[in-house]
C-alpha positions in Angstrom: 47.7 73.6 53.7 49.9 74.5 56.6 48.7 76.5 59.4 50.9 79.4 60.7 52.0 79.0 64.3 53.0 82.4 66.1 56.6 82.3 67.5 56.7 83.3 71.2 59.8 84.8 72.7 61.0 83.9 75.9 60.5 86.6 78.6 62.8 86.6 81.4 61.9 88.0 84.9 64.0 91.1 84.1 61.6 91.6 81.4 58.6 91.0 83.3 60.0 93.5 85.8 60.6 96.1 83.1 57.2 95.7 81.6 55.6 96.2 84.9 57.5 99.3 85.5 56.1 100.5 82.1 52.6 99.8 83.4 52.1 97.2 80.9 51.1 93.4 81.3 52.9 90.7 79.5 49.7 89.5 77.9 49.0 93.1 76.5 52.5 93.1 74.8 51.9 89.7 73.4 48.3 90.7 72.3 46.9 87.9 74.3 43.2 88.6 76.0 43.6 89.3 79.7 41.3 86.9 81.7 38.7 88.3 83.5 39.4 89.0 87.1 43.0 90.0 86.5 42.5 93.6 86.1 43.5 96.4 88.6 41.3 96.5 91.8 39.0 99.4 92.7 36.2 101.1 91.2 36.3 102.0 87.4 37.5 105.4 86.8 34.7 107.8 85.9 36.2 109.0 82.7 36.6 105.2 81.6 33.1 104.6 82.4 31.8 107.6 80.5 33.8 106.6 77.5 32.4 103.3 77.5 28.9 104.8 77.5 29.9 107.1 74.8 30.9 104.0 72.7 27.5 102.5 72.9 25.9 105.5 71.3 25.0 105.8 67.8 27.9 107.1 65.5 26.5 110.6 65.1 26.3 111.3 68.8 29.8 110.0 69.1 30.8 112.3 66.7 29.2 115.3 68.3 30.8 114.4 71.8 34.1 114.0 70.2 33.9 117.5 68.6 32.9 119.0 71.9 35.9 117.3 73.6 38.1 118.4 71.0 36.9 122.0 71.5 37.3 122.1 75.2 40.9 120.6 75.0 41.6 123.1 72.3 40.3 126.0 74.3 42.2 124.8 77.5 45.4 124.7 75.6 45.0 128.1 74.0 44.5 129.6 77.4 
C-alpha cells in the first residue's frame, strides 16, 4: 500500500508579501500548525478570551449564549 504524500507549491517572496498583506500566515494557507511562540505579541483580545471560555462550557450553555448573541446582533442591525 502506497502512502499519499501531499504536494507543496513553491511560494515566492512576492506571494509571501501578498499573504502578509491579507493578514494570513503561509502556514495557515498550507494548513500546517503554527508553532507556539510565533503568534502576534501582546495580550489576548477580550472577545477572543471570552469565546475560548464559552467553548469550554457544556453545549447547552454554548447554545444559550449563541442565541443571546444572535438576538443582540439582530437588534443592532435592525436599529
